[in-house]
ROKOLVO-811053 format. One record per residue: chain; residue number from 1; residue in one letter; y, z, x of N, C-alpha, C in turn. Coordinates in steps of 0.05 Angstrom, whole numbers. Example, Ala and Ser with C-alpha at 12.3 -4.5 7.8 and 13.67 -1.06 7.14 Angstrom:
<torvos>
[torvo 'A', 1, 'a', [-114, 156, 264], [-90, 156, 246], [-66, 156, 264]],
[torvo 'A', 2, 's', [-45, 142, 257], [-21, 143, 273], [1, 157, 258]],
</torvos>
This chain:
<torvos>
[torvo 'A', 1, 'm', [1410, 1852, 2551], [1411, 1830, 2532], [1424, 1841, 2506]],
[torvo 'A', 2, 'n', [1440, 1824, 2494], [1453, 1832, 2469], [1456, 1808, 2450]],
[torvo 'A', 3, 'i', [1458, 1815, 2424], [1461, 1794, 2404], [1490, 1791, 2398]],
[torvo 'A', 4, 'k', [1498, 1765, 2396], [1526, 1759, 2390], [1526, 1737, 2368]],
[torvo 'A', 5, 'q', [1546, 1739, 2351], [1550, 1717, 2332], [1561, 1693, 2348]],
[torvo 'A', 6, 'l', [1552, 1669, 2342], [1561, 1646, 2356], [1581, 1631, 2340]],
[torvo 'A', 7, 'f', [1601, 1619, 2354], [1623, 1605, 2341], [1626, 1578, 2355]],
[torvo 'A', 8, 'i', [1646, 1563, 2347], [1650, 1535, 2357], [1652, 1535, 2387]],
[torvo 'A', 9, 'e', [1663, 1555, 2400], [1665, 1556, 2429], [1638, 1558, 2443]],
[torvo 'A', 10, 'n', [1618, 1564, 2428], [1590, 1566, 2439], [1574, 1541, 2433]],
[torvo 'A', 11, 's', [1587, 1520, 2422], [1572, 1497, 2413], [1557, 1482, 2435]],
[torvo 'A', 12, 'k', [1569, 1478, 2458], [1556, 1463, 2479], [1531, 1477, 2489]],
[torvo 'A', 13, 'e', [1533, 1503, 2495], [1509, 1517, 2505], [1488, 1520, 2483]],
[torvo 'A', 14, 'l', [1497, 1522, 2458], [1478, 1523, 2436], [1463, 1497, 2432]],
[torvo 'A', 15, 'a', [1478, 1475, 2434], [1465, 1448, 2432], [1444, 1444, 2454]],
[torvo 'A', 16, 'v', [1450, 1453, 2478], [1431, 1450, 2500], [1406, 1467, 2494]],
[torvo 'A', 17, 'l', [1409, 1492, 2484], [1386, 1508, 2477], [1371, 1497, 2454]],
[torvo 'A', 18, 'c', [1385, 1487, 2434], [1371, 1474, 2411], [1353, 1452, 2420]],
[torvo 'A', 19, 'r', [1363, 1434, 2437], [1347, 1412, 2447], [1323, 1422, 2464]],
[torvo 'A', 20, 'e', [1329, 1440, 2482], [1307, 1450, 2500], [1285, 1464, 2484]],
[torvo 'A', 21, 't', [1292, 1481, 2465], [1271, 1496, 2451], [1256, 1478, 2431]],
[torvo 'A', 22, 'f', [1270, 1458, 2419], [1257, 1440, 2401], [1237, 1423, 2415]],
[torvo 'A', 23, 'i', [1245, 1412, 2438], [1227, 1396, 2454], [1203, 1412, 2463]],
[torvo 'A', 24, 'd', [1208, 1436, 2473], [1186, 1453, 2482], [1166, 1459, 2459]],
[torvo 'A', 25, 't', [1176, 1463, 2435], [1159, 1470, 2413], [1143, 1446, 2401]],
[torvo 'A', 26, 'y', [1156, 1423, 2400], [1144, 1401, 2385], [1137, 1376, 2400]],
[torvo 'A', 27, 'a', [1146, 1372, 2424], [1142, 1347, 2439], [1112, 1340, 2443]],
[torvo 'A', 28, 'a', [1096, 1359, 2448], [1067, 1354, 2453], [1053, 1344, 2428]],
[torvo 'A', 29, 'y', [1064, 1347, 2404], [1051, 1341, 2379], [1063, 1317, 2364]],
[torvo 'A', 30, 'n', [1084, 1306, 2375], [1099, 1284, 2362], [1105, 1262, 2381]],
[torvo 'A', 31, 't', [1111, 1238, 2370], [1118, 1216, 2388], [1145, 1220, 2400]],
[torvo 'A', 32, 'a', [1149, 1208, 2423], [1175, 1209, 2437], [1197, 1197, 2420]],
[torvo 'A', 33, 'e', [1190, 1176, 2405], [1209, 1162, 2388], [1219, 1181, 2365]],
[torvo 'A', 34, 'd', [1199, 1194, 2352], [1207, 1213, 2330], [1223, 1236, 2341]],
[torvo 'A', 35, 'm', [1216, 1246, 2364], [1230, 1269, 2376], [1259, 1260, 2382]],
[torvo 'A', 36, 'l', [1262, 1238, 2395], [1288, 1228, 2403], [1306, 1224, 2379]],
[torvo 'A', 37, 'q', [1295, 1211, 2358], [1310, 1206, 2334], [1320, 1232, 2322]],
[torvo 'A', 38, 'y', [1302, 1252, 2320], [1310, 1277, 2308], [1331, 1292, 2325]],
[torvo 'A', 39, 'i', [1327, 1293, 2351], [1345, 1307, 2369], [1373, 1294, 2368]],
[torvo 'A', 40, 'e', [1373, 1268, 2369], [1399, 1254, 2369], [1414, 1256, 2343]],
[torvo 'A', 41, 's', [1400, 1263, 2321], [1414, 1266, 2296], [1420, 1295, 2289]],
[torvo 'A', 42, 'h', [1407, 1314, 2302], [1410, 1342, 2295], [1421, 1360, 2317]],
[torvo 'A', 43, 'f', [1419, 1353, 2342], [1426, 1371, 2363], [1446, 1361, 2383]],
[torvo 'A', 44, 't', [1464, 1343, 2374], [1486, 1334, 2391], [1507, 1356, 2391]],
[torvo 'A', 45, 'n', [1525, 1356, 2411], [1547, 1375, 2411], [1563, 1374, 2385]],
[torvo 'A', 46, 'e', [1568, 1349, 2376], [1584, 1346, 2352], [1571, 1357, 2327]],
[torvo 'A', 47, 't', [1545, 1352, 2325], [1530, 1362, 2301], [1529, 1393, 2301]],
[torvo 'A', 48, 'i', [1525, 1404, 2324], [1524, 1434, 2326], [1552, 1445, 2321]],
[torvo 'A', 49, 'e', [1573, 1432, 2330], [1600, 1441, 2324], [1605, 1441, 2294]],
[torvo 'A', 50, 'q', [1596, 1420, 2280], [1599, 1418, 2251], [1584, 1441, 2237]],
[torvo 'A', 51, 'e', [1559, 1446, 2246], [1543, 1467, 2233], [1556, 1494, 2237]],
[torvo 'A', 52, 'l', [1568, 1499, 2261], [1580, 1525, 2266], [1605, 1530, 2248]],
[torvo 'A', 53, 'q', [1615, 1509, 2236], [1639, 1512, 2219], [1633, 1512, 2189]],
[torvo 'A', 54, 'l', [1607, 1508, 2182], [1600, 1507, 2154], [1602, 1535, 2141]],
[torvo 'A', 55, 'a', [1613, 1536, 2117], [1613, 1561, 2102], [1584, 1568, 2095]],
[torvo 'A', 56, 'g', [1578, 1593, 2097], [1551, 1602, 2089], [1530, 1598, 2111]],
[torvo 'A', 57, 'v', [1538, 1590, 2134], [1519, 1587, 2157], [1528, 1605, 2179]],
[torvo 'A', 58, 'l', [1508, 1621, 2189], [1513, 1640, 2210], [1494, 1634, 2233]],
[torvo 'A', 59, 'f', [1504, 1634, 2257], [1488, 1631, 2281], [1491, 1657, 2298]],
[torvo 'A', 60, 'y', [1469, 1666, 2308], [1468, 1689, 2327], [1452, 1682, 2351]],
[torvo 'A', 61, 'g', [1460, 1692, 2374], [1446, 1686, 2398], [1442, 1711, 2415]],
[torvo 'A', 62, 'i', [1422, 1710, 2432], [1417, 1731, 2451], [1423, 1720, 2479]],
[torvo 'A', 63, 'y', [1438, 1735, 2494], [1446, 1728, 2521], [1432, 1745, 2541]],
[torvo 'A', 64, 'd', [1425, 1733, 2564], [1415, 1748, 2587], [1431, 1738, 2611]],
[torvo 'A', 65, 'a', [1444, 1757, 2624], [1460, 1751, 2647], [1479, 1727, 2642]],
[torvo 'A', 66, 'g', [1491, 1727, 2618], [1511, 1706, 2611], [1499, 1680, 2601]],
[torvo 'A', 67, 'd', [1472, 1678, 2601], [1460, 1653, 2591], [1448, 1657, 2563]],
[torvo 'A', 68, 'l', [1453, 1638, 2545], [1441, 1638, 2519], [1412, 1632, 2521]],
[torvo 'A', 69, 'v', [1394, 1651, 2512], [1366, 1648, 2516], [1350, 1648, 2489]],
[torvo 'A', 70, 'a', [1363, 1654, 2467], [1350, 1654, 2441], [1371, 1651, 2420]],
[torvo 'A', 71, 'y', [1364, 1640, 2397], [1384, 1637, 2375], [1370, 1635, 2348]],
[torvo 'A', 72, 't', [1386, 1640, 2328], [1377, 1636, 2300], [1400, 1624, 2284]],
[torvo 'A', 73, 'k', [1392, 1609, 2264], [1411, 1598, 2245], [1403, 1608, 2218]],
[torvo 'A', 74, 'i', [1422, 1621, 2204], [1417, 1632, 2177], [1434, 1618, 2157]],
[torvo 'A', 75, 'n', [1422, 1608, 2136], [1437, 1596, 2113], [1439, 1619, 2092]],
[torvo 'A', 76, 't', [1463, 1628, 2087], [1465, 1652, 2070], [1466, 1645, 2040]],
[torvo 'A', 77, 'n', [1470, 1620, 2033], [1471, 1612, 2005], [1451, 1590, 2000]],
[torvo 'A', 78, 's', [1426, 1597, 2006], [1405, 1577, 2006], [1387, 1580, 1981]],
[torvo 'A', 79, 'f', [1378, 1558, 1971], [1360, 1557, 1947], [1332, 1553, 1957]],
[torvo 'A', 80, 'c', [1313, 1569, 1947], [1285, 1566, 1954], [1271, 1555, 1929]],
[torvo 'A', 81, 'k', [1259, 1532, 1931], [1247, 1519, 1907], [1223, 1535, 1896]],
[torvo 'A', 82, 't', [1211, 1552, 1912], [1188, 1567, 1902], [1196, 1595, 1891]],
[torvo 'A', 83, 'a', [1221, 1602, 1894], [1231, 1628, 1884], [1259, 1624, 1874]],
[torvo 'A', 84, 'p', [1264, 1606, 1855], [1292, 1600, 1847], [1306, 1623, 1833]],
[torvo 'A', 85, 'q', [1292, 1643, 1824], [1304, 1665, 1810], [1315, 1686, 1829]],
[torvo 'A', 86, 'l', [1309, 1684, 1855], [1317, 1704, 1875], [1342, 1696, 1890]],
[torvo 'A', 87, 'l', [1358, 1715, 1898], [1380, 1711, 1916], [1370, 1714, 1945]],
[torvo 'A', 88, 'l', [1367, 1692, 1959], [1354, 1692, 1985], [1372, 1680, 2007]],
[torvo 'A', 89, 'a', [1368, 1689, 2031], [1379, 1675, 2055], [1356, 1659, 2067]],
[torvo 'A', 90, 'e', [1363, 1638, 2082], [1343, 1622, 2095], [1345, 1625, 2125]],
[torvo 'A', 91, 'v', [1323, 1629, 2138], [1322, 1627, 2167], [1316, 1597, 2172]],
[torvo 'A', 92, 'a', [1337, 1583, 2179], [1335, 1554, 2183], [1324, 1548, 2211]],
[torvo 'A', 93, 'r', [1330, 1565, 2230], [1319, 1562, 2258], [1318, 1589, 2271]],
[torvo 'A', 94, 'l', [1297, 1592, 2287], [1295, 1616, 2304], [1278, 1607, 2328]],
[torvo 'A', 95, 'y', [1291, 1605, 2351], [1279, 1595, 2376], [1286, 1612, 2399]],
[torvo 'A', 96, 'v', [1267, 1614, 2418], [1271, 1629, 2443], [1264, 1610, 2466]],
[torvo 'A', 97, 'k', [1281, 1611, 2486], [1277, 1594, 2510], [1250, 1599, 2521]],
[torvo 'A', 98, 'p', [1235, 1578, 2529], [1208, 1582, 2539], [1204, 1604, 2559]],
[torvo 'A', 99, 's', [1222, 1606, 2579], [1219, 1626, 2600], [1224, 1654, 2590]],
[torvo 'A', 100, 'f', [1233, 1657, 2565], [1239, 1684, 2554], [1220, 1691, 2531]],
[torvo 'A', 101, 'q', [1201, 1674, 2526], [1181, 1680, 2505], [1164, 1703, 2515]],
[torvo 'A', 102, 'h', [1152, 1717, 2496], [1135, 1741, 2501], [1151, 1765, 2512]],
[torvo 'A', 103, 'k', [1177, 1765, 2507], [1195, 1787, 2514], [1206, 1801, 2489]],
[torvo 'A', 104, 'k', [1194, 1794, 2466], [1201, 1805, 2440], [1229, 1798, 2430]],
[torvo 'A', 105, 'l', [1241, 1777, 2441], [1267, 1769, 2432], [1267, 1758, 2403]],
[torvo 'A', 106, 'g', [1245, 1744, 2396], [1242, 1735, 2369], [1242, 1758, 2349]],
[torvo 'A', 107, 's', [1228, 1780, 2357], [1227, 1803, 2340], [1255, 1816, 2338]],
[torvo 'A', 108, 'v', [1270, 1817, 2360], [1297, 1827, 2359], [1314, 1811, 2340]],
[torvo 'A', 109, 'l', [1312, 1785, 2341], [1327, 1767, 2324], [1319, 1771, 2294]],
[torvo 'A', 110, 'i', [1293, 1772, 2289], [1285, 1775, 2261], [1294, 1801, 2249]],
[torvo 'A', 111, 'q', [1294, 1822, 2265], [1304, 1848, 2255], [1334, 1846, 2249]],
[torvo 'A', 112, 'h', [1348, 1832, 2266], [1377, 1827, 2262], [1381, 1811, 2236]],
[torvo 'A', 113, 'i', [1364, 1792, 2231], [1366, 1776, 2207], [1361, 1794, 2182]],
[torvo 'A', 114, 'f', [1341, 1811, 2184], [1337, 1830, 2162], [1362, 1846, 2156]],
[torvo 'A', 115, 's', [1374, 1856, 2177], [1398, 1873, 2174], [1421, 1857, 2161]],
[torvo 'A', 116, 'i', [1426, 1833, 2171], [1447, 1816, 2160], [1442, 1809, 2131]],
[torvo 'A', 117, 't', [1417, 1803, 2125], [1410, 1796, 2098], [1414, 1819, 2078]],
[torvo 'A', 118, 'k', [1407, 1843, 2087], [1412, 1867, 2070], [1442, 1871, 2066]],
[torvo 'A', 119, 'q', [1458, 1867, 2088], [1487, 1870, 2085], [1499, 1850, 2065]],
[torvo 'A', 120, 'l', [1487, 1827, 2064], [1496, 1806, 2045], [1485, 1810, 2017]],
[torvo 'A', 121, 'q', [1470, 1832, 2014], [1458, 1839, 1988], [1439, 1817, 1977]],
[torvo 'A', 122, 'k', [1424, 1805, 1995], [1404, 1786, 1987], [1378, 1801, 1981]],
[torvo 'A', 123, 'q', [1361, 1789, 1964], [1336, 1801, 1957], [1314, 1796, 1977]],
[torvo 'A', 124, 'g', [1318, 1776, 1994], [1298, 1770, 2014], [1306, 1746, 2030]],
[torvo 'A', 125, 'i', [1286, 1735, 2045], [1290, 1714, 2064], [1267, 1694, 2060]],
[torvo 'A', 126, 'w', [1274, 1668, 2063], [1254, 1648, 2062], [1257, 1629, 2086]],
[torvo 'A', 127, 'l', [1237, 1614, 2092], [1238, 1595, 2114], [1216, 1574, 2111]],
[torvo 'A', 128, 'g', [1219, 1552, 2125], [1199, 1532, 2126], [1188, 1531, 2155]],
[torvo 'A', 129, 'v', [1161, 1530, 2157], [1149, 1529, 2184], [1127, 1508, 2183]],
[torvo 'A', 130, 'w', [1126, 1491, 2204], [1106, 1470, 2205], [1078, 1482, 2204]],
[torvo 'A', 131, 'q', [1061, 1470, 2188], [1034, 1481, 2184], [1018, 1481, 2209]],
[torvo 'A', 132, 'k', [1025, 1464, 2229], [1010, 1463, 2254], [1021, 1483, 2275]],
[torvo 'A', 133, 'n', [1043, 1496, 2268], [1055, 1515, 2287], [1043, 1543, 2282]],
[torvo 'A', 134, 't', [1018, 1546, 2291], [1004, 1571, 2285], [1016, 1595, 2298]],
[torvo 'A', 135, 'r', [1028, 1592, 2321], [1041, 1614, 2335], [1065, 1625, 2318]],
[torvo 'A', 136, 'a', [1081, 1607, 2308], [1104, 1615, 2291], [1094, 1627, 2265]],
[torvo 'A', 137, 'i', [1073, 1616, 2253], [1063, 1627, 2228], [1053, 1656, 2233]],
[torvo 'A', 138, 'a', [1039, 1660, 2254], [1029, 1687, 2261], [1053, 1706, 2265]],
[torvo 'A', 139, 'f', [1073, 1697, 2278], [1097, 1713, 2283], [1110, 1722, 2257]],
[torvo 'A', 140, 'y', [1114, 1703, 2239], [1126, 1710, 2213], [1109, 1728, 2196]],
[torvo 'A', 141, 'e', [1083, 1723, 2196], [1065, 1740, 2181], [1065, 1769, 2193]],
[torvo 'A', 142, 'k', [1067, 1771, 2219], [1069, 1798, 2232], [1094, 1813, 2222]],
[torvo 'A', 143, 'h', [1115, 1798, 2215], [1140, 1810, 2206], [1142, 1810, 2175]],
[torvo 'A', 144, 'g', [1120, 1807, 2161], [1119, 1811, 2133], [1124, 1787, 2115]],
[torvo 'A', 145, 'f', [1125, 1764, 2126], [1128, 1739, 2110], [1101, 1731, 2100]],
[torvo 'A', 146, 't', [1101, 1719, 2076], [1076, 1708, 2064], [1081, 1679, 2056]],
[torvo 'A', 147, 'k', [1060, 1664, 2057], [1061, 1636, 2048], [1066, 1635, 2018]],
[torvo 'A', 148, 'n', [1086, 1618, 2010], [1095, 1618, 1983], [1096, 1590, 1971]],
[torvo 'A', 149, 'g', [1088, 1570, 1986], [1089, 1543, 1976], [1089, 1523, 2000]],
[torvo 'A', 150, 'v', [1094, 1498, 1993], [1094, 1477, 2013], [1119, 1460, 2009]],
[torvo 'A', 151, 't', [1130, 1450, 2030], [1152, 1431, 2029], [1147, 1410, 2051]],
[torvo 'A', 152, 'q', [1164, 1390, 2051], [1161, 1369, 2071], [1185, 1368, 2089]],
[torvo 'A', 153, 'f', [1180, 1361, 2114], [1200, 1360, 2135], [1198, 1333, 2148]],
[torvo 'A', 154, 'l', [1221, 1319, 2151], [1221, 1293, 2163], [1229, 1295, 2192]],
[torvo 'A', 155, 'l', [1210, 1289, 2210], [1216, 1289, 2239], [1216, 1260, 2248]],
[torvo 'A', 156, 'g', [1239, 1249, 2252], [1241, 1221, 2258], [1231, 1205, 2234]],
[torvo 'A', 157, 'g', [1209, 1190, 2238], [1197, 1176, 2215], [1172, 1188, 2205]],
[torvo 'A', 158, 'd', [1166, 1212, 2215], [1141, 1226, 2207], [1146, 1248, 2187]],
[torvo 'A', 159, 'v', [1133, 1245, 2164], [1135, 1266, 2143], [1114, 1287, 2148]],
[torvo 'A', 160, 'q', [1122, 1312, 2152], [1104, 1334, 2159], [1105, 1355, 2138]],
[torvo 'A', 161, 'd', [1082, 1368, 2134], [1080, 1390, 2115], [1087, 1416, 2128]],
[torvo 'A', 162, 'd', [1105, 1431, 2115], [1113, 1458, 2123], [1104, 1478, 2103]],
[torvo 'A', 163, 'w', [1097, 1502, 2112], [1094, 1524, 2093], [1121, 1535, 2087]],
[torvo 'A', 164, 'i', [1125, 1542, 2062], [1148, 1559, 2055], [1138, 1587, 2057]],
[torvo 'A', 165, 'm', [1152, 1603, 2072], [1145, 1631, 2075], [1168, 1649, 2064]],
[torvo 'A', 166, 'l', [1160, 1671, 2052], [1180, 1688, 2038], [1175, 1717, 2046]],
[torvo 'A', 167, 'k', [1197, 1732, 2049], [1196, 1761, 2053], [1217, 1774, 2035]],
[torvo 'A', 168, 'l', [1208, 1791, 2017], [1226, 1806, 2000], [1234, 1831, 2016]],
[torvo 'A', 169, 'l', [1259, 1838, 2013], [1270, 1862, 2027], [1270, 1886, 2008]],
[torvo 'A', 170, 'p', [1265, 1910, 2020], [1265, 1934, 2003], [1293, 1940, 1992]],
</torvos>
């Protein structure tokens, strides 16, 4: 398995993985209508193509036997409302295919994010994580992130509370 930066030619397989991992993570806790509305507006091939071309946005993926099994989206010029004085990158997404969870791929990706963020001379990393996603919260805390505030996330028509988590880099 290896990490590769993803580009527009990876958009279709990335869109498929985005949909699969988002559904796996959130479908049991949200209405089908809210899930469908969110997926149709954020994870179409066209939307992913557009995101892959945005300045200041980096995607990385892990492949196993030619299949994309994990990915992250990093916003390199992101503003964190709870730490406006800091130069931070944002982990906008980090997902692992269900059949590859518990193989430490999330940890491999987060370490890669730390490395990229240092290369970009950022002071740290921030992210938003749903307050009900206890598994993700524990993962980020294990990697040195701390809760730093609250923000809201709109999933379809449902306004949800997310923790803002922050990690300063040495």
